[in-house]
N, C-alpha and C positions, 0 to 999 in steps of 0.2 A: 919033382923037386919038394914041393911040402912036404912030405912021407919025411923025407932025409932029413931035412931043417924047418921042422914046425914053427919056430922061431924068427923066422927070416921075416924081416919089418918090408925089405924089399919085394921079397915075394907076395905076401898081403896085400901089397898096394896096389901091386901088378893085377897079382886076381883079380882088384875091385875093379881095375878099368876093364877086365875082360868081362867081370857081370856086368858093371853099367854097359858096356856097348853092346851085349846079350840082352841087354833090356830085361834084366834078370835084380833088380835092386833090392831084395832084401839081401840076397847073398851080397852086394858091392857094397851096402851098408856093414854088414858083419866084416868084410875084409878091413876096411876102410877104418874101421874101430879097430881092429886086431895090430893092425898096422901102427896108426897111432898110438894103442899103448907098447908096445915094443919101443917104440920109434917116436919119443914125442918131437924131435924136430924135424920130422919127415913132412914137410909142410905139404905136398902133393897129396898124400893122406889126408891129411885135415881139409884142405881142398874138396877133395873128392867127396867126404862123407858131409860135406856142408853140402855140395851139388846134387849126391841122392836124397839126401833129406827134403830141400828146396822143391828137388822135382817130385815127391811123394806130397807138395803141399805141406810141409812140415817148416812152417816156416823161424817160428821161434826157435824151434829146435838145430836150424843152420844158423840162424844169427848166433847161436851161442858157441857151437864148431867156430863160426868164422870170428868172432870176437876172441877165441881161444889163443888165434894166429898172432904170435908175439911178435916174431923174424921174418912177413913174408916175401922179402926178397925178391924177386923176378916174379912173383905171384903178386904184387902189390895192387897192380892196376885189375887186377882179376878180381882180388878178394873188395876194391873200392865199389865196382859194379855191381859183383854179388850181394853185397851188405846193403847198397841200395836198392836192387831190386827188391830185397827179403823187406826191408824196412815200407819200402812203400806198398806192397802188397800187403801188409801187418794193420799201416794207417787206415788203406782204403776199409780192410774189415771194422775196425776201428771206428772210422766214418758211417759204416753200416748201422751201426750198432746203437750210435748217437742217432742219428737218425731215425729208428725205429722206438729210441727211451732216449729223449733227450736229458733224462734225471738220471743214467747212469753214471754215476760217480767213475768206478774202475773203467769204464772203458773211454772217459776224456782224460785220466791217469796216465794210462795205456798210450792218449793219439799226443800227452805233452812229452812222453817217456821216448816215443819212436819219433813225431818231429823234433826235438831235441837232437835224437843221433843224425837223421837229415842234415842238420843244424840249419833247420827252420824254427829259428830262437821263436821268433814274435808270434808266430803260430803256436809254439808248445807254452809259451804264456798264458795267450789265451785259452788255451787247452784243460790250463791248471787253475785258470783264474773260473773257469766254469767248474770245478772241482767246488772249487772255497764258496763259490755263489751260491752250489745247490744245498752244501752242508756247513753253513755259514757258523755252526756251531759245533763242529768237529765230530759228529756223532758215530760218523763210521771210522772216525782216525785217519783216514782218506785224505782230511783236508789240512793237516797238522804235514804231511809229507808232500803233500801238493805248493804248501807255502814253501817249506826247504827248498825243493824243486826249483820253484818259482824265485827264489834267493840265488840260488846256485847259478843260475840262467843269469839275474841281476849283476850278479861279481862279476860271470864272465864277461858282460858288455861295461865291464868296470862304472858300472852305478850301486856303491857301496853303498849307500844313504836309502836306495829303494830296499837292495839287497838286506842289511841290518832290520829297517821293517821289517821283511816279512820271518828273517829269521828270531825275533823277537816280539811275532804274533803269534809262532809256532812250537814258541816255548810252553 
């Protein structure tokens, strides 16, 4: 069927599922990518692509795919669970990095992002504060971003004064 209809998203999606079932992740990934290109609205193909990336340990790539799903429909709960699982693993990897090097501003910044994605806003604020404390003169440029991201969280929490203070400091 694929030879007669080379541009059929559903066939590519189905081949991706078969490849996953046969534990051939590279083939599954290629089929899901092709299906997603052919039909960006085929949510199952994006979910399959995210899953095969996750299963290969490509957690950040999986997150990018999952976050690109705008209308998950019946996949909403699965999407939320898969994102939470991927972000939790990413948090663990960044926590391991800061255990090894407590001055790693990039790891702390990433922790802030991942905590915020998990809805752990207090922990995100603390991670961003570590960036600011390690680099108070913003020599890496990351501290300015940390101040802005922290400000956005304060804004989200309704603390507009603290948010404005952060935004002013980031300038």
